[in-house]
Structures are given as structure tokens and as C-alpha cells.
C-alpha positions in Angstrom: 33.2 6.4 -22.8 31.9 8.5 -20.0 35.1 10.6 -19.7 35.1 11.3 -23.4 31.5 12.3 -23.3 31.9 14.8 -20.5 34.9 16.3 -22.3 32.9 16.7 -25.5 30.3 18.5 -23.5 32.5 20.7 -21.4 35.3 21.5 -23.9 33.0 23.9 -25.9 32.2 25.7 -22.7 35.8 26.1 -21.8 36.8 27.3 -25.3 33.9 29.8 -25.2 35.1 31.2 -21.9 38.6 31.6 -23.2 37.4 33.4 -26.3 35.1 35.9 -24.4 37.6 36.7 -21.7 39.0 39.4 -24.0 35.5 41.0 -24.8 33.8 43.9 -23.1 31.2 44.1 -20.3 28.6 42.1 -22.2 31.2 39.3 -22.8 32.1 39.4 -19.1 28.5 38.8 -18.2 28.5 35.7 -20.4 31.7 34.5 -18.6 30.0 34.9 -15.3 27.0 32.9 -16.5 29.2 30.1 -17.9 31.2 29.9 -14.7 28.0 29.7 -12.8 26.9 26.8 -15.0 30.2 24.9 -14.6 30.0 25.3 -10.8 26.5 23.7 -10.8 27.2 20.8 -13.2 27.5 17.5 -11.3 29.5 15.1 -13.5 27.8 12.1 -11.8 24.5 13.5 -12.8 25.9 14.4 -16.2 26.6 10.8 -16.9 22.9 10.0 -16.6 22.9 10.9 -20.3 24.5 7.5 -20.9 21.8 5.5 -19.0 19.5 3.2 -20.7 15.8 4.2 -20.4 14.2 3.9 -17.0 11.6 1.5 -18.5 11.2 -1.7 -16.5 8.9 -4.7 -16.6 5.7 -4.6 -14.4 5.6 -8.3 -13.7 7.9 -10.8 -12.1 7.8 -12.8 -15.4 9.0 -9.6 -17.3 12.0 -9.4 -14.9 12.5 -13.2 -15.6 12.2 -14.0 -11.8 9.9 -16.2 -9.8 9.6 -17.5 -6.3 10.5 -21.3 -5.9 8.9 -23.8 -3.6 11.1 -22.6 -0.8 9.8 -19.0 -1.3 13.2 -17.8 -2.7 13.3 -15.3 -5.6 15.3 -17.0 -8.4 16.0 -16.3 -12.0 13.7 -18.3 -14.3 16.6 -19.4 -16.7 19.7 -19.5 -14.5 18.3 -20.3 -11.1 20.5 -17.6 -9.6 19.4 -15.2 -6.8 18.6 -11.6 -7.6 21.5 -9.5 -9.0 21.5 -5.9 -8.0 24.4 -4.8 -10.3 22.7 -5.8 -13.5 24.7 -3.1 -15.4 28.2 -2.2 -14.2 28.9 1.5 -13.3 25.2 2.4 -13.5 24.3 2.5 -9.9 21.3 4.8 -10.3 19.8 2.7 -13.0 20.4 -0.5 -11.0 18.7 1.2 -8.0 15.7 2.3 -10.1 15.4 -1.3 -11.4 15.5 -2.7 -7.8 12.8 -0.3 -6.9 10.6 -1.3 -9.7 11.0 -4.9 -8.8 10.1 -3.9 -5.2 6.9 -2.4 -6.3 6.0 -5.7 -8.0 6.9 -7.6 -4.8 4.6 -5.4 -2.8 1.6 -6.3 -5.1 2.7 -9.9 -5.0 2.5 -10.0 -1.2 -0.9 -8.3 -1.3 -2.0 -11.2 -3.6 -0.7 -13.8 -1.1 -2.5 -12.1 1.8 -5.8 -12.4 0.0 -5.3 -15.7 -1.9 -3.0 -17.7 0.4 -4.0 -16.3 3.8 -7.6 -15.7 3.0 -7.6 -12.1 4.3 -10.0 -9.4 3.2 -8.7 -6.1 1.9 -10.6 -3.3 3.7 -10.6 0.3 2.4 -10.0 3.2 4.7 -11.2 5.8 5.7 -14.4 3.7 6.1 -16.5 6.7 5.1 -14.2 7.9 2.2 -15.9 9.5 -0.8 -15.4 8.1 -4.3 -12.9 10.8 -5.1 -10.8 11.1 -2.1 -7.5 9.3 -1.5 -7.8 5.9 0.3 -5.6 3.3 1.9 -6.4 -0.2 3.1 -5.7 -2.9 5.6 -6.2 -6.6 5.7 -8.3 -8.6 8.1 -9.3 -12.3 8.5 -13.0 -13.1 8.3 -13.3 -13.4 12.1 -11.2 -10.4 13.0 -14.1 -8.5 14.5 -16.2 -11.4 15.7 -13.6 -13.8 17.3 -14.5 -13.8 21.0 -11.1 -15.0 22.2 -8.0 -13.8 20.5 -7.0 -11.1 18.0 -3.5 -10.5 16.6 -2.5 -7.1 15.2 0.6 -6.8 13.0 2.5 -3.5 12.5 5.6 -3.3 10.3 8.3 -0.6 10.4 8.9 2.5 8.3 10.3 2.9 4.8 9.2 1.2 1.6 7.5 -1.8 3.2 3.8 -2.2 3.0 1.2 -4.4 4.6 2.3 -8.0 5.0 6.0 -7.2 4.8 8.8 -7.0 7.5 11.6 -6.2 5.1 11.7 -5.9 1.2 15.4 -6.7 1.3 14.8 -10.0 2.9 12.0 -11.0 0.5 14.2 -10.3 -2.5 17.5 -11.7 -1.1 16.4 -14.3 1.4 12.9 -15.7 1.2 9.2 -15.0 1.8 9.2 -16.5 5.3 11.8 -14.2 6.8 10.7 -11.0 4.9 6.9 -11.2 5.2 4.3 -11.5 8.0 2.7 -14.6 6.3 4.2 -17.1 8.8 2.8 -15.1 11.7 -0.6 -14.8 10.0 -0.9 -18.5 9.2 0.2 -19.7 12.6 -2.0 -17.2 14.3 -5.0 -18.4 12.3 -4.0 -22.1 13.1 -4.1 -21.3 16.7 -7.4 -19.6 16.6 -6.6 -15.9 16.4 -8.4 -13.4 14.4 -5.9 -11.2 12.4 -5.5 -7.5 11.4 -2.6 -6.5 9.3 -1.9 -2.7 9.4 -0.5 -0.6 6.5 1.1 2.4 8.3 3.3 3.6 5.4 0.4 4.0 2.9 -0.1 7.6 4.0 -0.7 9.4 0.6 -1.2 8.9 -3.1 1.0 10.5 -5.7 -0.4 12.4 -8.7 1.3 14.3 -11.4 1.9 17.9 -10.4 -0.1 20.2 -12.7 1.8 22.6 -14.8 1.4 26.2 -13.7 1.6 28.7 -16.6 2.9 32.0 -15.1 1.7 35.1 -17.0 4.5 37.3 -18.1 5.0 40.4 -15.9 4.9 42.6 -19.0 1.2 41.8 -19.5 0.1 43.4 -16.2 2.9 45.6 -15.0 2.8 49.4 -15.0 6.6 49.6 -15.4 8.1 51.5 -18.3 8.3 49.5 -21.5 12.1 49.6 -21.6 12.4 48.3 -18.1 9.9 45.5 -18.8 11.7 44.4 -21.9 15.0 44.3 -20.0 13.4 42.2 -17.2 11.9 39.8 -19.7 15.2 39.5 -21.5 16.9 38.5 -18.3 14.1 36.1 -17.4 14.4 34.4 -20.8 18.2 34.1 -20.5 17.9 32.7 -17.0 15.4 30.1 -18.2 17.6 29.2 -21.2 20.6 28.6 -19.0 18.4 26.5 -16.6 17.0 24.4 -19.4 20.6 23.9 -20.8 21.7 22.7 -17.4 18.6 20.5 -16.9 19.2 18.9 -20.3 22.5 17.4 -19.1 21.8 17.1 -15.4 18.6 15.0 -15.8 18.1 13.8 -19.4 15.5 11.2 -18.2 13.7 13.7 -16.0 10.9 12.0 -14.1 7.5 13.5 -13.8 7.0 16.1 -11.0 4.6 14.5 -8.5 2.7 15.8 -5.5 1.3 14.1 -2.5 -2.3 13.9 -1.6 -2.5 12.7 2.1 -5.1 10.2 3.2 -7.6 11.6 5.7 -6.8 10.5 9.3 -4.0 8.2 8.1 -1.3 10.7 7.1 1.4 9.1 9.3 2.0 5.6 10.9 0.9 7.0 14.2 -2.4 8.4 12.8 -3.0 5.1 11.0 -2.5 3.0 14.2 -5.0 5.2 16.0 -7.5 5.2 13.2 -7.4 1.4 12.9 -7.7 1.1 16.7 -10.8 3.3 16.9 -12.6 1.9 13.9 -11.7 -1.8 14.1 -9.7 -3.1 17.0 -11.7 -1.3 19.7 -14.9 -2.6 18.0 -13.7 -6.2 18.0 -15.1 -8.9 20.2 -11.9 -10.4 21.2 -11.2 -10.7 24.9 -7.5 -10.8 24.3 -5.7 -8.5 21.8 -2.0 -9.1 20.9 0.3 -6.8 19.1 3.4 -7.6 17.1 5.2 -4.4 16.2 8.5 -4.1 14.4 10.9 -1.1 14.5 8.9 2.1 13.9 5.8 0.1 14.4 6.8 0.0 18.1 6.9 3.7 18.3 3.4 3.9 16.6 2.1 1.5 19.3 3.5 3.6 22.1 1.8 6.6 20.6 -1.4 4.7 20.5 -1.1 3.9 24.2 -0.5 7.6 25.0 -3.6 8.7 23.0 -5.9 5.7 24.1 -4.3 4.5 27.4 -7.4 3.3 29.2 -8.8 1.5 26.2 -5.5 -0.2 25.3 -5.0 -1.4 28.9 -8.5 -2.8 29.0 -8.3 -4.7 25.8 -4.6 -5.6 25.1 -3.1 -8.6 26.8 0.4 -8.5 25.5 2.7 -6.7 23.1 5.7 -8.3 21.3 8.1 -5.6 19.9 10.9 -6.5 17.6 13.9 -4.0 17.6 11.4 -1.2 18.4 12.7 2.3 18.0 10.2 3.8 20.5 11.5 6.0 23.3 9.3 6.6 26.3 11.1 9.8 27.3 11.0 11.5 23.9 7.4 10.4 23.3 6.6 11.5 26.9 4.9 8.3 28.0 3.6 8.7 31.5 4.5 6.6 34.6 1.4 4.4 34.3 2.1 3.6 30.7 5.7 2.7 31.5 4.5 0.4 34.3 2.0 -1.2 32.1 4.7 -1.8 29.5 7.0 -3.4 32.0 4.3 -5.9 32.8 2.9 -6.6 29.4 5.5 -5.9 26.7 8.7 -7.5 25.6 11.2 -6.2 23.1 13.2 -8.7 21.1 16.3 -6.6 20.0 19.1 -7.2 17.6 21.9 -8.8 19.5 24.7 -11.4 19.0 23.5 -13.2 22.2 21.4 -16.3 22.0 17.7 -16.0 21.5 15.8 -14.7 24.7 18.9 -13.7 26.6 18.3 -10.7 28.7 19.7 -7.4 27.2 20.1 -4.5 29.5 18.4 -1.1 28.8 18.7 2.4 30.0 15.1 3.0 29.4 12.5 2.2 32.1 9.9 0.6 29.9 9.8 -3.0 28.9 12.2 -6.0 29.2 14.6 -6.4 26.3 15.8 -9.8 25.2 17.9 -10.9 22.2 16.2 -11.8 19.0 19.1 -14.2 18.3 20.4 -12.0 15.4 22.3 -8.8 15.1 20.5 -7.9 11.8 17.7 -5.4 12.5 15.5 -6.6 9.7 15.6 -10.3 10.8 14.5 -9.7 14.4 10.8 -10.5 13.7 11.5 -13.7 12.0 14.2 -15.0 14.4 12.0 -14.3 17.4 8.9 -15.9 15.8 8.7 -19.0 18.0 9.3 -17.1 21.2 6.7 -14.5 20.5 4.0 -17.1 20.2 5.2 -18.8 23.5 5.1 -15.3 25.1 1.5 -14.8 23.9 0.4 -18.2 25.0 1.9 -17.6 28.5 0.3 -14.1 28.8 -3.1 -15.5 27.8 -2.8 -18.4 30.2 -1.7 -15.9 33.0 -4.7 -13.7 32.3 -7.2 -16.5 32.3 -5.7 -17.7 35.6 -6.0 -14.2 37.0 -2.2 -13.9 37.2 -0.2 -11.0 35.9 1.4 -11.5 32.5 5.0 -12.4 32.8 8.0 -11.6 30.7 11.5 -13.1 30.3 14.2 -11.1 32.0 17.1 -13.6 32.4 20.6 -12.4 32.6 22.8 -14.2 30.1 21.2 -17.6 30.7 21.9 -17.8 34.4 19.7 -20.0 36.4 16.3 -18.7 37.4 16.9 -19.1 41.1 20.1 -17.0 40.9 18.3 -13.8 39.9 17.5 -11.1 42.4 13.8 -11.3 43.3 13.1 -7.8 42.0 14.4 -8.6 38.5 12.3 -11.7 38.0 9.7 -11.1 35.3 8.9 -14.6 33.9 7.0 -17.4 35.6 9.0 -20.4 36.6 7.0 -22.5 34.2 7.9 -20.4 31.2 10.8 -21.7 29.3 12.1 -20.7 25.8 
């Protein structure tokens, strides 16, 4: 079907080219224009003409999916997992459908954070006017007043939003592995206040206004004949472009522009803003961070910008497959030393959970998350992270330095060289 359609579209062009090859200079100009058109036509894009409308449901029920009691996304009628290739040979349409479902998932997780976890949605900037772009974070009722413990969660980059580790896991695995909800619930059960950051919500999108350009003939001092010739060329160029666009993108989406959120235009800015306006103002004696992927980079940048404050307030940091780089980010020696004592990075690895993983960077110890899948590292290291925080809190209260796991492939503790020990003998995973 798609081959015959492209032939029907392109054959008239080829025939026209053959017919005008024998003409004069004007005909040769047309030939050049047609050749230019052919060189720019992308047949894959051309086939978008066969796509069904990019019109998708805006609810899970509309998609005929729901989460079961295990937190798995299943088809309401068949009970089957989500199917990406809903329509064969229409990858772009399937991808758009997946993205539309993803936006619904994001709103669904927001609802769970408020209704299931009892978190409050807090608008930022805190002093935003009614008309300016805004973002938001989520906090427990006691986030700023809890005198003991506060846990801060930072996800990675991409399409994920507050409360998520990985959209792919939510859709294809379950809510436990793909969201931060298990961390939030356990933290609250253990007496932590909680703040959930939203570092990828950096701007809002609005439709780009159409700009009407005044014809050059209205204000130009050029001779009338020259103006007419230029206008004719301009009209022909627009006609060719419109002809091409008609087939290149028959379901052309609206042109959008981005309006950035003040002081929150990047994950790094967002982390610093939330620190200044919330975390630094909290009553908690012990602040703990869990930062995944790019969230780790955002935390390191926070340390660089607010080193003294972070050192005085943060007890321990759990990174999961963090993409930070202390060299590229130009983290100073004192920061690197602090990270070696107070941070641990659970990285993707085929080794068993908590097995030491060597690193070329002189920052924090790296241990296996027990999975070689990047997006699963937070969920797989979940129990170890809470043990790590408990040990760090106990060490601080006992006036001892926080300790980290640096075991080499499960060898016995007493076999490790003294300078490589970074976990108390009482700490076992």
C-alpha cells in the first residue's frame, strides 16, 4: 500500500521532469526546482500520510488499561501487558501513542503521591506571580518541622517527573520498581520527613504565535520591476515549501515555544532552589539524599555551590548509577573527601548486591546495585540504601564518622587492606 502511494505521488514529478527537459531556460529552472524537491523528500516521512490521526485518549480507561493489585499495568479486557506495536509498520504512531500514555502515567503518579502517600504539592517559585510559569515539588506534612530526619529524592533526566525513577519500568514492570513510592512510604514509616524534587519540570510549552511578515514591496524603495520579480520568487519558494510540507508532515503538530521557570530552568538550578527555600530551612538534624543518574550530577553541583551548608546538614547520600563526574564538574578536594566519607554509589553491575566495584574517579565508593539495568538500580538497591542511612545516622549520633561499604568481591572483612576499609565491622548487607 505504502509503495503504491509513493509511486502515485512521485510518478507525476518524474513525468513532469522528463517533459520539461526539452524546454528552454524557464523550463530548466522548473527542472532544478523539481530535482531539489525530490532530493529533500524523505519517503519515511512521506508515509506519514497513511497514519491514523494522532488523537489518543487522555485517561487510562480510554486506553483500556489499569493497574492491578500488584501495581502492574494490564489491559482491562485481555489482562495482557502493554503492547507497544499496536499497529504494525507504524513506528512513529506507536511512539506517539506510548508518549501519550506516558503523560497519563505522570498524572497518575502525581495523584498517588498526594492520595496514597499523603504528600502536599508545593508550587515554585514560592513568590511566583499569577501569570508567570510555575513548577512544583511534593513534601510530607512534617518535611520542614521534623527535628530528626529528612529524606530528599531526586530522579534522573528525560521524561520522568516527580515520584518516578523510570517510565519504562512503570509501564512494562510495575509501580514499585518504576516509582519512588516504596522509598517514600518506608521513609515515612521510619520517621523521616520527605521532599520529592521535580528537576525536569523546567519550562511550560505554549503555542508559538504566528508572525505575519509584511511584504517587502510595501516598504521598499526598489524599482517596481525588481520588487515584482522578488515577490514572484518568494511566492514560488513558499509554494514549493508548502507542497513539500504537505507530504512530509500531513499531521503537522503545532509549533510550540518554551517559557522557562524562574530559578528552575535546569535540574541543577532546581536542586539549588529547593535547597535554599526548603531543605536549608528544615528543622531536621539529619538530611539524607537519594539521587538517581543525572540526579547525582545535580547533587554534586549543589555541593559545589553550597558546600559549607551541605556539609553541616547532610548526613549521607545514596547515589544510584549516578552520572556525576568530579573532574568535569570541577569539584574541589574538600568536596571529594567529604563524598568519600558520606556517599555511596550503587552502580549497574552483574555482581551481587553491595559487591565493591572499582572506579577511576576519586570521589565516593561504588558498589553493585545487583542489576546491570541502569533504570533498575534504585529499586534493586532499596534495602541496602535504608541500611546505609541507618548506619550513617547511628554513627553520627555516636560521634563516629559515617561508614561505607567497600568490600572487594565479597572477600572477608579482615582480608582487606586497612586503607581500603570504609564500613564498620558491625555493618552487614
